[in-house]
C-alpha positions as CSV (number, residue, x, y, z in Angstrom):
1,M,0.1,0.1,-0.5
2,S,1.0,3.5,-0.7
3,N,1.2,6.6,1.9
4,I,1.0,9.1,-0.9
5,E,-2.6,10.1,0.3
6,W,-4.4,9.8,-3.2
7,T,-3.8,6.8,-4.5
8,D,-3.6,2.7,-2.9
9,E,-0.9,1.4,-4.5
10,T,2.4,2.7,-6.1
11,W,3.6,0.4,-9.5
12,N,6.7,1.4,-10.5
13,V,7.5,-0.2,-13.5
14,T,10.2,2.1,-14.7
15,T,13.1,3.6,-12.7
16,G,15.3,6.4,-13.4
17,C,14.7,10.3,-14.9
18,T,16.1,13.2,-15.9
19,R,15.3,16.9,-14.5
20,A,12.7,18.7,-16.6
21,S,12.3,22.1,-14.4
22,A,11.5,23.5,-11.1
23,G,9.7,21.4,-9.5
24,C,11.8,18.4,-9.7
25,D,14.5,20.1,-7.5
26,N,14.5,18.2,-3.9
27,C,12.5,15.2,-6.1
28,Y,11.4,12.4,-2.9
29,A,12.2,9.9,-5.5
30,V,16.0,11.0,-5.7
31,A,16.5,10.7,-1.8
32,M,14.7,7.1,-2.3
33,T,16.3,6.0,-5.8
34,K,19.6,6.7,-3.1
35,R,18.4,4.3,-0.7
36,L,17.5,1.7,-2.5
37,A,20.2,1.6,-4.4
38,N,22.1,0.7,-1.5
39,I,20.6,-2.2,-0.4
40,E,21.4,-5.1,-2.0
41,S,17.9,-6.4,-3.3
42,T,17.0,-3.7,-5.2
43,K,20.2,-2.1,-6.1
44,E,19.7,-3.8,-9.6
45,K,16.9,-1.2,-10.5
46,Y,17.9,1.6,-9.2
47,G,21.5,1.6,-8.5
48,G,23.5,4.0,-11.0
49,L,20.5,6.4,-11.3
50,V,21.7,9.1,-9.8
51,N,24.5,11.6,-10.4
52,E,27.6,10.6,-7.5
53,G,27.2,13.5,-4.6
54,K,24.5,15.4,-6.4
55,D,20.6,15.1,-5.6
56,H,19.5,14.9,-8.7
57,F,19.4,11.9,-11.7
58,N,21.6,11.2,-14.3
59,G,19.3,10.6,-17.3
60,A,19.4,7.2,-17.3
61,V,16.5,4.7,-17.6
62,R,15.8,1.2,-17.2
63,V,12.4,-0.5,-17.6
64,H,11.6,-3.3,-16.1
65,A,9.0,-6.0,-17.4
66,D,9.3,-8.1,-14.9
67,E,7.3,-5.6,-12.5
68,L,4.6,-5.3,-15.4
69,E,2.4,-8.3,-14.2
70,K,2.1,-7.6,-10.9
71,P,-1.4,-5.4,-10.8
72,L,-3.1,-8.7,-12.6
73,H,-2.4,-10.9,-8.9
74,W,-3.9,-7.9,-7.4
75,R,-7.7,-8.7,-5.9
76,K,-8.9,-5.8,-3.9
77,P,-10.0,-3.2,-6.6
78,R,-7.6,-0.1,-6.2
79,K,-6.3,3.2,-7.0
80,V,-2.7,2.9,-8.6
81,F,-0.3,5.5,-9.3
82,V,2.2,4.4,-12.1
83,N,5.5,5.5,-11.8
84,S,5.6,7.1,-8.6
85,M,9.7,7.1,-9.0
86,S,10.0,8.0,-12.8
87,D,8.4,8.9,-15.9
88,L,6.3,6.5,-17.9
89,F,6.9,9.0,-20.8
90,H,10.0,9.8,-20.5
91,P,12.1,9.8,-24.0
92,E,13.9,6.4,-23.1
93,V,10.8,5.1,-22.4
94,P,10.3,3.0,-25.8
95,F,6.6,3.4,-27.1
96,D,6.2,-0.4,-27.3
97,F,6.7,-0.4,-23.2
98,I,4.5,1.5,-23.0
99,D,2.0,-0.2,-25.3
100,K,2.3,-3.0,-22.8
101,V,1.9,-0.7,-19.1
102,F,-2.2,-0.1,-21.2
103,A,-2.1,-3.5,-21.8
104,V,-2.2,-4.6,-18.4
105,M,-4.4,-1.9,-17.6
106,A,-7.2,-2.5,-20.2
107,L,-6.6,-5.7,-18.6
108,T,-7.0,-4.9,-15.2
109,P,-10.6,-2.7,-15.1
110,E,-11.3,-3.0,-11.3
111,H,-8.6,-0.9,-10.9
112,T,-8.2,2.7,-11.4
113,Y,-4.5,3.7,-12.6
114,Q,-3.5,7.1,-12.4
115,V,-0.4,8.0,-14.4
116,L,1.1,11.3,-13.7
117,T,4.0,13.0,-15.8
118,K,6.2,16.0,-16.7
119,R,6.4,15.1,-20.5
120,P,2.5,15.5,-21.8
121,E,3.7,16.3,-25.1
122,R,4.9,13.3,-26.0
123,M,2.0,11.4,-24.0
124,A,-0.2,13.0,-26.4
125,E,2.4,11.9,-29.3
126,Y,1.9,8.8,-27.9
127,L,-2.1,8.8,-27.8
128,N,-2.7,10.4,-30.9
129,M,-0.2,8.0,-33.2
130,K,-3.4,6.8,-35.7
131,W,-1.2,4.4,-37.9
132,L,2.1,2.8,-37.0
133,P,3.6,0.3,-39.4
134,C,3.6,-3.4,-38.8
135,K,5.6,-6.5,-39.5
136,R,3.0,-7.8,-41.3
137,G,3.4,-5.1,-43.6
138,Y,-0.2,-3.3,-43.1
139,E,-0.5,-0.4,-40.7
140,S,-2.2,-0.3,-37.5
141,N,-3.0,2.9,-34.7
142,R,-2.5,2.8,-30.9
143,F,-5.4,1.0,-30.1
144,N,-4.3,-2.2,-31.9
145,R,-1.6,-2.3,-30.5
146,V,-2.4,-2.3,-27.0
147,C,-4.5,-4.5,-27.8
148,E,-2.4,-7.1,-29.0
149,S,0.0,-6.4,-26.4
150,A,-3.0,-7.4,-24.1
151,T,-3.4,-10.3,-26.3
152,W,0.1,-11.9,-26.0
153,I,-0.2,-11.3,-21.8
154,V,-3.7,-13.9,-21.7
155,V,-1.7,-16.7,-24.2
156,D,1.7,-16.1,-21.7
157,H,-0.5,-17.4,-19.2
158,D,-2.1,-21.0,-18.0
159,G,-5.1,-21.8,-15.9
160,K,-7.6,-20.4,-14.8
161,K,-6.1,-16.9,-14.2
162,A,-5.8,-16.7,-17.6
163,G,-9.4,-17.6,-18.6
164,N,-10.3,-14.6,-16.1
165,L,-7.9,-12.9,-18.5
166,I,-10.1,-13.5,-21.6
167,D,-13.0,-12.5,-20.2
168,N,-11.7,-9.1,-19.7
169,L,-10.2,-9.5,-23.4
170,F,-13.1,-10.2,-25.2
171,N,-16.7,-10.1,-25.3
172,D,-19.4,-13.0,-26.2
173,E,-19.0,-11.8,-29.8
174,G,-15.2,-12.1,-29.9
175,E,-14.5,-8.7,-30.2
176,Y,-11.8,-6.6,-27.5
177,K,-14.1,-5.2,-24.5
178,F,-11.6,-2.6,-24.2
179,N,-12.6,1.2,-25.2
180,W,-10.6,3.7,-26.2
181,P,-9.6,6.4,-24.2
182,L,-9.9,3.3,-21.0
183,S,-12.5,4.2,-18.6
184,N,-10.3,3.1,-16.0
185,V,-7.1,5.4,-16.9
186,W,-6.5,8.6,-15.8
187,L,-3.9,10.8,-17.5
188,G,-2.2,13.8,-15.5
189,T,0.1,16.2,-16.1
190,S,2.4,18.2,-12.7
191,V,1.9,21.8,-13.0
192,E,4.5,23.6,-10.0
193,N,3.8,27.1,-11.0
194,Q,2.2,29.5,-14.1
195,E,5.3,28.7,-16.4
196,A,4.5,25.0,-16.4
197,A,0.6,24.9,-16.4
198,N,0.8,27.6,-19.1
199,E,3.7,25.2,-20.9
200,R,1.9,21.3,-20.2
201,I,-2.0,21.8,-19.7
202,P,-2.1,22.3,-23.3
203,H,-0.4,19.0,-24.2
204,L,-2.6,17.4,-21.5
205,L,-5.7,18.6,-23.4
206,K,-4.6,17.1,-26.4
207,C,-4.7,13.6,-25.1
208,P,-7.7,12.0,-25.0
209,A,-8.9,10.4,-21.3
210,A,-11.8,9.3,-19.1
211,V,-10.1,12.0,-16.5
212,R,-7.5,14.8,-16.9
213,F,-6.0,16.1,-13.5
214,L,-3.5,18.3,-12.8
215,S,-0.8,17.7,-9.8
216,C,0.0,21.2,-8.4
217,E,2.7,19.9,-5.9
218,P,4.9,21.1,-5.0
219,L,3.4,24.2,-5.7
220,I,6.2,26.5,-5.5
221,G,4.1,29.8,-7.4
222,A,0.6,30.8,-8.0
223,V,-1.1,29.7,-10.9
224,D,-4.1,30.8,-12.4
225,L,-5.7,28.4,-14.6
226,N,-7.9,30.9,-15.7
227,A,-5.2,32.2,-17.5
228,V,-4.6,29.2,-19.4
229,Y,-6.9,28.3,-22.7
230,S,-7.3,25.0,-23.8
231,G,-7.3,25.5,-27.9
232,I,-11.2,24.0,-28.3
233,R,-12.7,27.3,-30.1
234,E,-17.0,26.9,-28.8
235,H,-19.0,28.6,-31.1
236,N,-22.4,29.8,-30.0
237,P,-24.9,30.6,-33.0
238,K,-27.2,32.9,-30.6
239,K,-23.3,35.1,-30.6
240,R,-21.8,36.8,-32.9
241,Y,-18.5,35.1,-31.5
242,D,-16.1,31.9,-30.4
243,R,-15.4,31.6,-27.2
244,D,-11.7,30.5,-26.4
245,V,-12.6,27.7,-23.8
246,K,-10.1,27.9,-20.7
247,A,-8.4,25.2,-19.8
248,I,-10.0,24.3,-16.3
249,E,-13.1,23.4,-18.3
250,E,-11.5,20.6,-19.6
251,I,-9.9,19.8,-16.3
252,D,-11.4,16.7,-14.3
253,W,-9.6,16.6,-10.6
254,V,-6.6,19.1,-9.5
255,I,-4.2,18.2,-6.4
256,A,-2.6,20.7,-4.6
257,G,0.3,20.5,-1.3
258,G,3.6,22.0,-0.3
259,E,7.0,20.5,-0.5
260,S,8.7,18.2,1.9
261,G,11.9,17.2,2.6
262,H,15.0,18.4,3.8
263,N,15.5,21.4,1.6
264,A,11.6,22.4,0.7
265,R,10.5,25.7,-0.3
266,P,7.8,26.9,1.4
267,M,3.8,27.3,0.2
268,H,2.1,30.5,-0.1
269,P,-1.2,30.4,1.9
270,H,-2.8,32.4,-0.8
271,W,-1.4,30.0,-3.8
272,V,-3.4,27.0,-2.5
273,R,-6.5,29.3,-1.4
274,S,-6.7,30.6,-5.4
275,L,-6.6,27.2,-6.4
276,R,-9.6,25.3,-3.8
277,D,-11.1,28.9,-4.7
278,Q,-10.6,28.5,-8.3
279,C,-12.0,25.0,-8.9
280,E,-14.6,25.5,-6.8
281,T,-15.7,27.9,-9.3
282,A,-15.3,25.9,-12.3
283,G,-17.2,22.7,-10.3
284,V,-13.8,20.8,-10.4
285,P,-13.4,18.3,-7.4
286,F,-10.2,19.8,-5.4
287,F,-7.9,17.3,-3.6
288,F,-5.2,19.6,-0.5
289,K,-2.8,17.0,-0.5
290,Q,-0.5,18.3,2.5
291,W,1.4,21.6,3.6
292,G,4.9,20.2,2.8
293,A,7.8,21.2,5.6
294,F,6.4,24.7,6.1
295,K,3.3,26.0,7.9
296,P,2.1,29.3,7.4
297,N,1.2,31.9,9.7
298,H,2.1,29.4,12.6
299,G,4.1,30.5,16.2
300,H,5.3,33.8,16.3
301,K,6.9,35.8,13.3
302,N,10.4,35.5,14.6
303,R,13.8,35.4,12.7
304,W,13.6,31.8,11.7
305,A,10.6,32.3,10.0
306,H,10.6,32.8,6.0
307,K,8.4,35.8,5.3
308,W,7.0,37.2,2.3
309,S,6.4,40.5,1.5
310,D,3.0,40.4,1.7
311,G,3.1,40.1,5.4
312,N,2.4,36.1,5.2
313,Y,4.9,34.3,7.1
314,A,5.9,30.3,7.5
315,H,7.5,28.4,10.0
316,K,9.4,24.7,8.9
317,V,7.8,22.4,11.2
318,G,7.6,19.3,9.1
319,K,5.1,17.6,7.1
320,K,3.4,15.7,9.5
321,N,3.1,18.6,12.1
322,A,1.5,21.1,9.2
323,G,-0.9,18.6,8.3
324,R,-3.2,18.9,5.6
325,L,-6.2,21.3,6.6
326,L,-6.7,24.1,5.1
327,D,-8.7,27.0,6.4
328,G,-9.7,24.0,8.6
329,Q,-10.9,21.7,6.7
330,E,-9.7,18.7,4.7
331,H,-10.3,18.8,1.2
332,N,-10.3,15.0,-0.3
333,E,-12.3,15.1,-3.4
334,F,-12.0,12.8,-6.7
335,P,-13.1,12.8,-9.8
336,T,-16.1,11.0,-11.3
337,T,-16.1,8.6,-13.8
338,K,-17.7,5.6,-15.5
339,G,-20.9,7.3,-13.3
340,V,-18.8,6.3,-10.1
341,T,-17.3,8.8,-7.6
342,V,-14.4,7.4,-6.5
343,D,-13.7,8.9,-2.8
344,A,-10.8,8.7,0.0
345,E,-12.6,6.0,1.8
346,S,-10.3,3.1,1.1
347,K,-7.6,5.7,2.5
């Protein structure tokens, strides 16, 4: 099980990464990778991925085929964070391998998969590939590639489990059961500040998905989602002009949280309040994960406090002591998909 508040399980099919933006500084996955690299049982997967003497990944990425089938053996339905220690859409991860990841997700509709990337442009490229060359000489699309990968996974299984997988693969007419996009796969991108929002959200919105979400963590700057546009123009015949659709109208869920860890940067309370209020106005479910290492306007405004120019301040008290109350309230909202609202009861 996972300690991450908005998921139940993590599924790490790749390890290693490359710094993408300011949100990667102080990445928890770097510290954890360094620790796991010194343990004999995990050294093979995590060793040699972090620059010696530095706290950032060196760009090496490994795919782990032996991890692919783990979800096939989980009996209880759960929310699954895909690649908490890496990025599925890192340029070093082959699309053929990502096909297999999506195939496993397709074969396990009882689970809900949360795919989060800092590279939504590559995710959009992957999902929107219409025609792909095949060994047999004709062309295929991404959906067919995923179905083919799923078929081979079933073929490689024996006995009762294979029978259950076949039931998830084909309907009574022998057709694939899957719909595209997969109804149990949520796609998200990390947005730590306005620059990241402007750059990444438009790419996310090009991705066909049952749920699109944002992870505004670590939130290191103000984010105005109303200032980002989706690229969609909506025509109203009753009016003389078309309307540019704001990105927040196409987002299904927003997670927000401050940074934790030794070198954490404080999160201004106005930044997270603004996101909460934007989501409330737009009717978007909002999940406040944590304040992080700093608690705002707590204790005396002394020389040890981090001070902002507007008079707000914060003390470094640690993640546990800072808690996750925003104006005295927890925010644990989840999006609705397939007509069912996913809630936090399993946590």
